[in-house]
N, C-alpha and C positions, 0 to 999 in steps of 0.2 A: 504494500500500500504506500503510495507516494506521500511525502511530507512537504508542506509548503509553509510560508511565513506571511505574517501581516506586515506591510511596510508602514512607514511613518504617516501615510495618508489613509491608512485603513484598508488598503487594497490587498487582495489575496490573488496570487497567480495560480490559475488552474494548471496542473502539470500537462505537458504537451501530449502525453499518451492518452489522457482523458479527453482533451480537446479534439484530438484526432479521432478517437473511437466514437465520440458523440457528434463529430462534425460541427464543432462550435467555431463560429467565425467572429472576428472582431466586430463590435457594435451590437451583438445580440444582447437581448435584455433578459434578466432573470428576476424572479420573485424570490425574496429571501425571507424565510420563516424560522423563528427560533423554536426548537422543539423543547429544549430544557436549557439549563445553565451552561452546558458544555456541548451543545449540538445545534447545528442549523441545517436547513434543507434549502437547496437551490433548485428552483423550478424554471426551466426555460419558458419564456412567454413570447408571443408574437403580438405586439401591440397593434400593428397594422391589421392583422387578421381579426383581432378582437373588435376593433373599430368597424371594420367592414361587416362583420356579423351583426353588430349592434345597429348599424345603419340599415341593413337588410331587414332586421326585425322591426325597426321603427317605421318602415314603409307600410307595414300592415296595421298600424295604429289608426283607429278612427278618432280624429282630433275633436270632432263635435261631441262624440260620446265621452271622450276623456274630459273635455271642458265641462260638460254637464255633471259628470261624476265628481270633479274637483269642486264645483260650485255647491253641489248637494252636501259633500263632506264638510266644506267650510261652513255652510248653514247649520249643519248638525252640531258642529263643534261650538259655534256661536250660541245656538239655543241652549246647549248644555252649560256653557260658561256663564251665560247671563240668565240662566234659569227661565227661559221663555217656554211657555207651554204651547203645544201644537193645537 
């Protein structure tokens, strides 16, 4: 198992054998999650793909229905907050 160090800027160099095996290229992005005090997980993410998927899903949203639902929820919260009876 390869060993690496953290530099003065907090960067960790992934060993070449891992970068090669996983085909990791410069500029790729990773999500970093701490598992416990002594362990972290790196998960490769593709922000461009995530945004493209989000845009595609948003195309199916009925904006008029969404606006109506937001207004109804706002009215429900206001009635509850100000104790207005229906």
